N, C-alpha and C positions, 0 to 999 in steps of 0.2 A: 842416278843420274839418267836422266832419260835422253836416248838420240836415236837418230833413223839408221836402221841397221844397212849395211852394207857387205858385201858380197864375201870379204874377208872376215865379216863375223858369221859366215854358215855355220862352222863347226861348233861354234858357242851356242848358237840357237837351236842345233839339231836336238840335244839332250831335252830341253823344253818343250819343244814341238811334240817328240815323242810321248813325253809324260802328258800331254795337252791329249794325244790321240787316244793313249791307255786311258785317261781320265772318262773318256765318252765312250769308252767299250772296245777299244781295238787291241789287238796285239802288238806289241812293242816289235815296232820294226826300224832301227834308227836308219839301214839304210835306204829303206822305201822314205822316212821322213827327208833325209838328206838329198835324194834324186828329185822328191816332189819342192823342196824349197829351193834348190838351184835351180829348176825349172823357173821358178815364180821369180829370181832373181836376173837370170838371164834373158827373160822376155819381158823384163818389166811389168809382170803382170799385179802385183803387190807391193805394197808397202808396210815394210816391218818397221813399229817401235821396239825396242829392248830398254828394260831397264836393268842397270848394273851397281855395283858396288864392289870396289875393291878388284877389277878383273873378273870377278864371278857374276854370270847374269841370273838376276832376281826371277824375270819376266818377260813377257814379250805380248805384242799384240800386232794381229794382221788384219789389212784392210785390202778390200778390193774394190775397183772403181764399180759405179752403176750409174744409170741414167733414170730422170725421170723424165717420161715422154710428155705427161700433163704439163709440166712446169718446164720441161726444156733447158732441162739443168743437170751437172752433175751432182751424183750425191756417193757416200762412201757405204760399204757394208764394213761393218767390224764384225769380222768372221770368227777370228780368235783373239780371245783373252785368256794367259794363264800368268799364273804367280806360283814359282816354286813355294812348297809346303813351308818350308822353315819361315818363308818370307811373307808370309800371309799375316794380314792384320796391322800391318805397317804402312800402309799409305802407297803401296807400290801398284795394285790394281785402279787405284784414282789418279795416280798420276800418269800411268799410262793413256787412260783414258782422256784426259786433260790434254796429252801431247796429241792425241788423234784427233781432237775436235779443233787445235790450234791448227794441225795441219790441212783440215777440210776447211777450216775458214781461208788459210793461205792460199788455196788453190780456186777459191770460189764456188766451192761445193755447197748446195743449199742444205747438207746436214749429214748426219750419220745414221743408219738403221743395225739392226742385228737382231737375232734369234738366239734363246738359248732353251734348254731343256725346262721342261715342265716341273720336275723335280728340283730342278736344281735352285733353291729358294736362297741359298747366299747369294748367288751370281744375281738373282731379282733385286734384292735387297739393295746390294751396290749399285745397280743401274738406276734404282729409282732414289738412292740416296746422292745421285752425282748428276739428275736432272733429268732423265731420260724416263719418257712416256710411253707406258704399256698401250700398245694396239687394242684398240676397241672395235672400230669399224670396218677392216678387214679380215678375212678369213685368208690363213695361208695352207697351202695344198703342195703336195709333191707327185712327181710321176718318175719312177725310176724306168730308164731306157735299156736296161742292159740286156 
């Protein structure tokens, strides 16, 4: 079952979000993960979809709003997608991606975008299998301002 998460789901999402952060090299910090997600919920800064079975969450995806100035339209960033290790290979990620795409359509967004690590080949295969197109026109840059 896939559905949009609400504030009542916060404590159930935290372990998955913390595991996601650990996957990307961060130290486990459930309190930080909870505070970050609580802020997103309270300020309505993201939309989270969760996948669950029998009251156990199997995965989540988090979407952030973005905009295309050239097209004068909203798009969404699929910023986070994570499936618990024991639930992988069962179609959970594909269903979360489908829910994200359906949500984007429902709000009139022109599409979704994402980035993933170069070495995350499994995720790249998933995205290409579900219709995502690898960017070949633009380069991506980052600037830290700490």
